[in-house]
C-alpha positions as CSV (number, residue, x, y, z in Angstrom):
1,X,19.7,10.6,34.6
2,X,22.9,12.2,35.0
3,X,21.9,14.2,31.7
4,X,18.8,15.3,33.4
5,X,21.1,16.4,36.0
6,X,23.5,18.4,34.5
7,X,20.7,19.6,32.4
8,X,18.5,20.6,35.3
9,X,21.6,22.4,37.3
10,X,22.1,24.8,34.2
11,X,18.3,25.5,33.7
12,X,16.8,25.6,37.1
13,X,18.2,28.2,38.4
14,X,17.5,30.9,35.0
15,X,13.6,30.1,36.6
16,X,14.2,30.8,39.8
17,X,16.8,33.3,40.3
18,X,15.0,36.2,38.1
19,X,14.6,39.4,40.9
20,X,16.8,37.7,43.0
21,X,16.5,36.4,47.1
22,X,13.2,37.6,48.9
23,X,11.8,37.3,51.7
24,X,8.2,35.7,51.7
25,X,7.3,36.9,55.2
26,X,5.5,34.8,57.9
27,X,7.2,33.5,61.6
28,X,9.3,30.5,61.7
29,X,6.7,28.3,62.1
30,X,4.6,29.1,59.1
31,X,8.0,29.0,56.9
32,X,7.9,25.2,56.8
33,X,5.1,23.4,54.9
34,X,4.3,19.9,53.5
35,X,4.2,19.2,50.2
36,X,2.5,16.0,48.8
37,X,3.1,15.0,45.0
38,X,2.5,12.2,43.0
39,X,5.9,12.4,40.3
40,X,7.3,9.2,41.1
41,X,9.0,9.0,37.6
42,X,13.1,9.5,38.2
43,X,12.8,12.7,36.1
44,X,10.0,14.2,38.0
45,X,11.7,13.4,41.4
46,X,14.8,14.6,40.3
47,X,13.2,18.2,39.2
48,X,10.5,18.8,42.1
49,X,13.4,18.3,44.6
50,X,15.3,20.4,42.4
51,X,12.6,23.3,42.5
52,X,12.2,22.7,46.0
53,X,16.1,22.9,46.9
54,X,15.8,26.7,44.9
55,X,13.3,27.6,46.1
56,X,14.5,27.1,49.9
57,X,17.9,28.4,48.7
58,X,16.7,32.0,47.4
59,X,14.1,32.0,50.6
60,X,16.1,31.6,53.7
61,X,14.3,29.7,56.5
62,X,11.9,28.3,54.2
63,X,11.5,24.7,54.6
64,X,9.5,22.2,52.1
65,X,8.5,18.2,53.6
66,X,8.4,16.1,50.2
67,X,6.3,13.1,50.3
68,X,6.3,11.4,47.1
69,X,3.4,8.4,46.5
70,X,2.6,6.6,43.9
71,X,-1.4,7.1,42.3
72,X,-2.8,4.4,44.6
73,X,-0.8,4.8,47.7
74,X,-1.6,8.6,47.3
75,X,-5.0,8.8,47.4
76,X,-5.1,6.1,49.9
77,X,-3.1,7.6,52.0
78,X,-5.0,11.1,51.7
79,X,-8.0,9.4,52.4
80,X,-6.4,8.8,56.1
81,X,-5.4,12.5,56.7
82,X,-8.0,14.0,55.5
83,X,-10.6,11.9,57.7
84,X,-8.3,13.0,60.7
85,X,-8.7,16.5,59.3
86,X,-5.3,16.8,58.9
87,X,-4.5,17.6,55.2
88,X,-1.3,18.4,53.9
89,X,-0.4,21.7,53.2
90,X,0.0,21.2,48.8
91,X,-1.5,17.8,47.9
92,X,-2.2,16.7,44.0
93,X,-5.7,16.8,43.1
94,X,-7.5,16.9,40.1
95,X,-10.4,18.8,40.9
96,X,-14.0,18.3,40.6
97,X,-16.4,16.3,43.0
98,X,-13.2,14.9,44.9
99,X,-11.7,18.0,45.5
100,X,-15.6,19.6,45.6
101,X,-15.7,17.4,49.1
102,X,-12.4,18.2,50.8
103,X,-13.5,22.1,50.0
104,X,-17.2,22.0,51.6
105,X,-15.9,19.6,54.7
106,X,-13.6,22.7,55.2
107,X,-10.0,20.7,54.5
108,X,-8.9,23.0,52.3
109,X,-7.9,26.9,52.2
110,X,-9.8,29.4,49.2
111,X,-7.4,30.9,47.7
112,X,-9.1,33.4,45.6
113,X,-8.0,36.7,46.5
114,X,-4.7,35.0,44.9
115,X,-5.6,34.1,41.9
116,X,-8.5,36.3,40.8
117,X,-8.1,39.9,39.2
118,X,-4.5,38.9,39.4
119,X,-1.5,38.5,37.5
120,X,-1.1,35.0,38.6
121,X,-4.2,34.2,37.4
122,X,-4.3,35.9,34.0
123,X,-1.0,33.8,33.4
124,X,-3.3,30.8,32.3
125,X,-6.6,30.4,30.2
126,X,-9.9,31.1,32.4
127,X,-10.9,27.4,31.3
128,X,-8.0,25.5,32.7
129,X,-8.8,27.4,36.6
130,X,-12.9,25.9,36.1
131,X,-12.2,22.5,37.5
132,X,-10.3,23.8,40.5
133,X,-13.3,26.1,42.0
134,X,-15.7,25.3,44.3
135,X,-19.0,27.6,44.2
136,X,-17.0,30.0,42.4
137,X,-14.1,30.1,44.9
138,X,-10.3,28.9,43.6
139,X,-8.9,26.0,46.2
140,X,-6.3,24.6,43.8
141,X,-4.3,25.7,40.8
142,X,-3.8,24.0,37.7
143,X,-0.2,22.9,36.5
144,X,-1.0,20.8,33.6
145,X,-3.8,20.0,31.3
146,X,-4.1,16.9,28.6
147,X,-6.6,14.7,27.5
148,X,-7.1,10.7,27.3
149,X,-6.0,9.2,24.2
150,X,-4.7,5.9,22.8
151,X,-1.1,5.6,23.1
152,X,0.2,2.5,20.7
153,X,3.3,0.8,19.4
154,X,3.5,1.8,15.4
155,X,5.6,-1.4,14.8
156,X,3.3,-4.0,16.3
157,X,0.2,-2.1,14.6
158,X,2.1,-2.4,10.9
159,X,3.0,-5.9,11.3
160,X,-1.1,-6.7,11.3
161,X,-0.9,-3.9,8.1
162,X,-2.2,-0.8,10.1
163,X,0.0,2.6,9.3
164,X,-2.5,4.5,11.3
165,X,-5.0,4.2,14.5
166,X,-8.4,3.2,13.6
167,X,-10.8,6.4,13.7
168,X,-14.0,3.8,13.8
169,X,-14.8,1.7,16.6
170,X,-15.9,-1.3,14.4
171,X,-12.4,-1.1,12.5
172,X,-10.8,-0.9,16.4
173,X,-12.4,-4.0,16.9
174,X,-10.8,-5.9,13.6
175,X,-7.5,-4.5,15.1
176,X,-8.2,-6.3,18.0
177,X,-8.6,-9.2,16.2
178,X,-5.7,-9.2,14.0
179,X,-3.4,-8.5,17.0
180,X,-4.8,-11.5,18.6
181,X,-4.4,-13.8,16.0
182,X,-0.8,-12.5,15.5
183,X,-0.2,-13.7,18.8
184,X,0.3,-9.7,20.1
185,X,-1.1,-8.6,23.3
186,X,-3.4,-6.1,21.9
187,X,-4.5,-3.9,25.1
188,X,-2.5,-3.4,28.1
189,X,-4.9,-2.7,31.5
190,X,-4.6,-2.3,34.8
191,X,-7.7,-4.1,36.0
192,X,-6.7,-4.3,39.5
193,X,-6.1,-0.2,39.7
194,X,-9.9,0.6,38.1
195,X,-9.7,3.5,37.1
196,X,-8.0,3.2,33.6
197,X,-11.2,0.6,32.9
198,X,-13.0,3.5,33.4
199,X,-12.0,5.5,30.1
200,X,-13.0,2.7,28.1
201,X,-16.6,3.0,29.2
202,X,-16.9,6.4,29.6
203,X,-15.7,7.5,25.8
204,X,-17.7,5.0,24.9
205,X,-20.7,6.5,26.0
206,X,-19.1,9.8,24.9
207,X,-18.8,9.0,21.3
208,X,-22.7,7.0,22.1
209,X,-24.4,9.7,23.4
210,X,-22.3,13.2,22.7
211,X,-21.5,16.3,25.1
212,X,-25.2,16.2,25.6
213,X,-25.9,13.2,27.3
214,X,-22.9,13.6,30.3
215,X,-24.6,17.8,30.6
216,X,-27.9,16.2,30.9
217,X,-26.6,13.4,33.2
218,X,-25.0,15.8,35.7
219,X,-27.8,18.4,35.7
220,X,-30.6,16.3,36.4
221,X,-32.9,16.8,33.1
222,X,-31.7,13.2,32.4
223,X,-34.3,11.6,34.7
224,X,-32.8,7.7,34.4
225,X,-28.8,9.4,35.3
226,X,-26.4,6.8,34.7
227,X,-29.3,4.1,34.4
228,X,-29.7,6.2,30.6
229,X,-29.9,3.6,27.7
230,X,-26.7,4.6,26.0
231,X,-25.3,4.2,29.1
232,X,-26.0,0.8,29.5
233,X,-25.2,0.4,25.9
234,X,-21.6,1.6,26.5
235,X,-20.8,-1.3,29.0
236,X,-22.4,-3.7,26.8
237,X,-19.6,-2.4,23.8
238,X,-17.1,-2.6,26.6
239,X,-18.7,-6.1,27.6
240,X,-18.4,-7.7,24.0
241,X,-14.7,-5.7,23.7
242,X,-13.8,-8.1,26.8
243,X,-15.3,-11.1,25.1
244,X,-12.3,-11.0,22.3
245,X,-10.1,-11.4,25.5
246,X,-7.6,-8.5,24.3
247,X,-5.9,-7.5,27.7
248,X,-3.0,-9.2,28.9
249,X,-3.3,-12.6,31.0
250,X,-3.9,-11.4,34.9
251,X,-5.4,-7.7,34.0
252,X,-8.0,-7.9,36.6
253,X,-5.2,-7.8,39.1
254,X,-3.0,-5.8,37.0
255,X,-1.5,-2.2,38.4
256,X,-0.9,1.0,36.2
257,X,2.7,0.3,36.3
258,X,2.0,-3.4,35.5
259,X,0.2,-1.5,32.1
260,X,2.7,0.8,31.7
261,X,5.4,-1.9,31.7
262,X,3.9,-4.2,28.9
263,X,3.9,-0.5,26.7
264,X,7.5,-0.1,27.5
265,X,9.2,-3.1,27.2
266,X,7.2,-3.7,23.6
267,X,5.0,-6.0,24.9
268,X,0.9,-5.2,24.2
269,X,0.1,-2.9,21.1
270,X,-1.9,-0.3,23.5
271,X,-3.3,1.3,26.1
272,X,-5.7,4.3,26.6
273,X,-4.6,6.9,29.2
274,X,-3.6,10.4,30.4
275,X,-0.7,12.6,28.9
276,X,1.7,11.2,31.3
277,X,1.9,7.6,29.9
278,X,5.6,7.9,27.8
279,X,6.6,9.1,31.1
280,X,5.4,6.4,32.8
281,X,6.0,4.0,30.3
282,X,9.7,5.0,30.0
283,X,10.1,4.8,33.8
284,X,8.2,1.4,34.2
285,X,10.2,-0.7,30.9
286,X,13.2,-2.4,31.6
287,X,15.2,-0.1,29.6
288,X,14.4,3.4,31.3
289,X,13.5,4.3,27.6
290,X,10.5,3.0,26.3
291,X,10.1,2.1,23.1
292,X,11.3,6.1,21.9
293,X,9.8,6.7,18.2
294,X,8.1,3.4,17.8
295,X,5.2,5.2,20.2
296,X,2.3,7.5,18.5
297,X,-1.0,8.9,20.3
298,X,-4.2,8.8,18.5
299,X,-8.0,9.9,19.6
300,X,-10.6,7.5,20.5
301,X,-12.4,5.7,17.6
302,X,-15.9,7.2,16.6
303,X,-18.7,4.6,17.0
304,X,-21.0,4.5,13.6
305,X,-24.3,6.8,14.3
306,X,-23.2,8.0,17.9
307,X,-23.8,11.5,18.3
308,X,-19.9,12.2,19.3
309,X,-17.4,13.4,17.7
310,X,-13.2,13.2,17.3
311,X,-13.3,16.7,18.7
312,X,-14.8,15.4,22.0
313,X,-12.6,14.8,25.1
314,X,-12.2,13.5,28.5
315,X,-9.4,14.2,30.3
316,X,-8.0,16.8,32.4
317,X,-4.8,17.4,34.1
318,X,-2.8,17.9,37.7
319,X,-3.2,20.5,39.9
320,X,-2.4,21.4,43.6
321,X,-5.1,22.2,46.4
322,X,-3.5,23.6,49.8
323,X,-4.3,22.1,52.7
324,X,-6.6,24.3,55.3
325,X,-3.8,25.5,57.7
326,X,-1.2,25.5,54.9
327,X,0.9,29.0,55.4
328,X,0.9,31.9,52.7
329,X,4.8,30.6,51.9
330,X,2.9,27.3,50.5
331,X,1.1,29.7,48.2
332,X,4.3,31.9,47.1
333,X,5.9,28.5,46.3
334,X,3.5,27.2,43.5
335,X,3.6,31.0,42.0
336,X,6.8,29.7,41.5
337,X,6.3,26.3,40.2
338,X,3.8,27.9,37.6
339,X,5.7,30.8,37.1
340,X,6.4,30.7,32.8
341,X,10.7,29.6,33.2
342,X,9.8,27.0,35.1
343,X,6.9,25.6,33.4
344,X,9.0,25.6,30.2
345,X,11.6,23.3,32.3
346,X,8.9,21.1,33.1
347,X,7.4,20.9,29.8
348,X,11.1,20.7,28.1
349,X,11.7,17.5,31.2
350,X,8.9,15.4,31.0
351,X,6.6,16.4,28.1
352,X,4.0,17.6,30.7
353,X,1.2,19.9,28.8
354,X,1.6,22.9,31.3
355,X,-0.8,25.2,31.5
356,X,0.7,28.7,31.8
357,X,0.6,30.8,28.8
358,X,3.8,30.2,26.9
359,X,5.3,27.6,28.7
360,X,3.8,24.8,25.8
361,X,7.3,26.1,23.7
362,X,8.6,23.9,26.0
363,X,7.6,20.7,24.3
364,X,9.4,19.0,22.0
365,X,7.8,15.5,21.7
366,X,5.3,15.5,18.4
367,X,2.7,13.2,20.3
368,X,2.8,15.4,23.2
369,X,2.1,18.7,21.3
370,X,-0.7,16.3,19.1
371,X,-2.8,16.0,22.7
372,X,-1.9,19.6,23.5
373,X,-3.6,21.0,19.9
374,X,-6.5,18.4,20.7
375,X,-7.0,19.8,23.4
376,X,-6.9,23.4,22.4
377,X,-9.0,22.8,19.8
378,X,-11.7,20.7,21.4
379,X,-15.7,21.3,20.9
380,X,-16.2,19.6,24.6
381,X,-14.1,18.7,27.7
382,X,-15.3,15.9,30.0
383,X,-13.4,16.0,33.3
384,X,-12.6,12.1,34.4
385,X,-15.7,10.8,35.0
386,X,-14.7,9.7,38.5
387,X,-13.4,12.6,39.5
388,X,-16.1,14.5,38.2
389,X,-18.4,12.6,40.4
390,X,-18.3,12.3,44.4
391,X,-15.6,10.4,45.8
392,X,-18.1,7.8,46.8
393,X,-20.1,7.8,43.5
394,X,-16.5,8.0,41.0
395,X,-15.0,4.6,43.4
396,X,-18.6,2.9,42.3
397,X,-18.1,3.5,39.1
398,X,-14.6,2.3,38.7
399,X,-15.3,-0.8,41.0
400,X,-18.6,-1.8,38.7
401,X,-16.4,-1.0,35.0
402,X,-14.1,-3.6,36.5
403,X,-17.0,-5.7,37.1
404,X,-18.3,-5.7,33.5
405,X,-14.8,-6.7,32.6
406,X,-14.8,-9.6,35.0
407,X,-18.5,-10.4,34.0
408,X,-19.5,-10.0,37.7
409,X,-21.8,-7.2,36.4
410,X,-24.1,-6.8,33.9
411,X,-23.7,-3.5,31.8
412,X,-27.4,-3.0,33.4
413,X,-26.6,-3.5,36.7
414,X,-23.0,-1.7,36.4
415,X,-25.0,1.1,35.6
416,X,-27.8,1.4,37.8
417,X,-25.0,1.0,40.4
418,X,-23.4,4.0,39.4
419,X,-26.9,5.7,39.5
420,X,-27.6,5.1,42.9
421,X,-24.0,6.5,44.1
422,X,-25.1,9.7,42.3
423,X,-28.1,10.0,43.1
424,X,-26.9,9.1,46.9
425,X,-25.0,12.3,46.7
């Protein structure tokens, strides 16, 4: 932490002071805004506070009220304030159906004029903006983009004869069985938070049915929707995995912090998680350093006979939306947060797969570089499935997949529940 603080003290001014002080405009009242983010890791807290402090220093009169919340607590609190019609000025978003619902309800600010045809908009690839657009209007900005991969402990896999991660699902099942036989917990999973369980079902469906399955389901061309046989089969494959008891004890009540701690402490062999996994593992480990170079990343295995490919990924990233009454100064702050120099610092500090062109030079971790390259070269990119659906349908999806693991719903019942929720929105 001392080293990080010292590094930030040296690096942050480089990102902010270029161009000197300026008045961002607006009355005293409009120079105050709120910012909600989920960067709970120690590095993120220090870094983001440093950015906010520097912006306020360079823009006299500006006041930023920061609220830092853990993922699930953030979602719960955001839902409450949205229902009351009082959104934060800047808040975390993953785009997709959830953002669309807020935008359609008039709770977010349309920032299209600040983005389209501007240097800011051109500073990122066109594709990374798409999850944050509603009816061709921009309602949020992307700050990082990556994909969900298996993060695994090389040392634990080596103990059962694996020097690399399986590329085939059948071999993956063999690995799980060998780890169990050796007394090693194969998979850490946050069954209590539910959304981490969804990744397995969605990826299995993608490997079985390929991109066309998802495109047809969302377009309505697939009349059965999520009740289509491939989705049910994906659920059965997940149920079969659960029958092997590959997860830690008490996994149905576990939080994501619990899942990350097991990985960070070297107590589980793998987790299926997004690009942020290494940082969260470190922060939740007893040592606060995680497992270091024992950690590696791998793509989700292929399924024999499936239509999907390893180059087809599921993921997304972090973004920030603007509340309906967000002042212009809040947008100016986000311009600052996404400028190349600032994004390089973010990449250097926490390995985030940043979206600003050229900022990827800040990535130093080989796993981060691998994930970034995977996203850059992917042939199909599916937004996190629960985020691609409406909030209601996404919630049912997560509940239903957890129910498959708990054995309280059959794969067919789970698929029917998801389709009913999707069709009803």
